[in-house]
C-alpha positions as CSV (number, residue, x, y, z in Angstrom):
1,M,-0.2,-0.1,0.1
2,S,1.2,3.0,-1.2
3,K,-0.9,5.3,0.5
4,A,0.4,3.9,3.9
5,N,3.6,4.9,2.9
6,E,2.8,8.4,1.7
7,L,1.2,8.6,5.3
8,R,4.3,7.2,6.9
9,E,6.6,10.0,5.5
10,M,4.1,12.5,7.2
11,N,5.3,14.9,10.7
12,E,2.4,15.1,13.0
13,E,1.4,18.7,11.5
14,Q,0.9,17.2,8.1
15,L,-1.3,14.3,9.2
16,Q,-3.3,16.4,11.3
17,A,-4.0,18.6,8.3
18,E,-5.1,15.3,6.2
19,L,-7.0,13.7,8.5
20,K,-9.3,17.3,9.2
21,L,-9.4,17.0,5.2
22,T,-10.5,13.1,5.2
23,Q,-12.7,13.5,7.5
24,Q,-14.4,16.4,5.6
25,E,-14.0,14.6,2.6
26,L,-16.2,11.9,4.5
27,F,-18.7,14.1,5.4
28,R,-19.4,15.5,2.2
29,L,-20.2,11.5,0.8
30,R,-22.3,10.4,3.9
31,F,-24.6,13.7,3.5
32,Q,-24.3,12.4,-0.3
33,A,-25.6,9.0,0.2
34,S,-28.2,10.3,2.7
35,T,-29.5,12.1,-0.2
36,E,-29.2,9.0,-2.9
37,K,-26.6,10.5,-4.9
38,L,-23.3,8.7,-4.4
39,D,-21.4,7.8,-7.5
40,A,-19.3,5.5,-5.6
41,P,-20.5,4.1,-2.1
42,S,-16.9,2.1,-1.7
43,N,-15.4,5.3,-1.2
44,L,-16.7,5.5,2.4
45,K,-15.0,2.6,3.4
46,K,-11.9,3.9,1.4
47,L,-11.9,7.3,3.3
48,R,-13.0,5.4,7.0
49,R,-9.5,3.5,6.5
50,T,-7.7,5.6,5.9
51,I,-8.6,8.0,8.9
52,A,-8.2,4.9,10.7
53,R,-4.2,4.9,9.5
54,I,-4.1,8.4,10.2
55,K,-5.3,8.6,13.7
56,T,-3.0,4.9,14.2
57,L,0.0,6.7,12.8
58,L,-0.6,9.9,14.9
59,H,-1.3,7.3,18.2
60,E,2.0,6.0,17.5
61,S,4.0,9.3,17.0
62,R,2.8,10.2,20.7
63,L,3.4,7.3,22.2
64,A,7.0,7.2,20.4
65,G,7.0,11.0,21.5
66,A,6.3,9.9,25.5
67,E,8.8,6.8,25.4
68,S,11.9,9.1,24.4
C-alpha cells in the first residue's frame, strides 16, 4: 500500500491536516449517500480506513514521543 507509506513520511502537523481534510470528505460523501446521489459507495469504506490509518500513525508518533 503506497498510501500507508506516504502517510508514514508525513510529520504530525501534516497528518493532522490530512485527517481534517479526509473527515470533511467523508462528511460530504455521507451527505450525498443520504440524498442518494452517491456515485461510488466504496469510497465511504476507503475514507474510513484512511482516517483509521492516520489516527493510528498519530497515536504511534505520540507514544514514541512519550517514550523518549
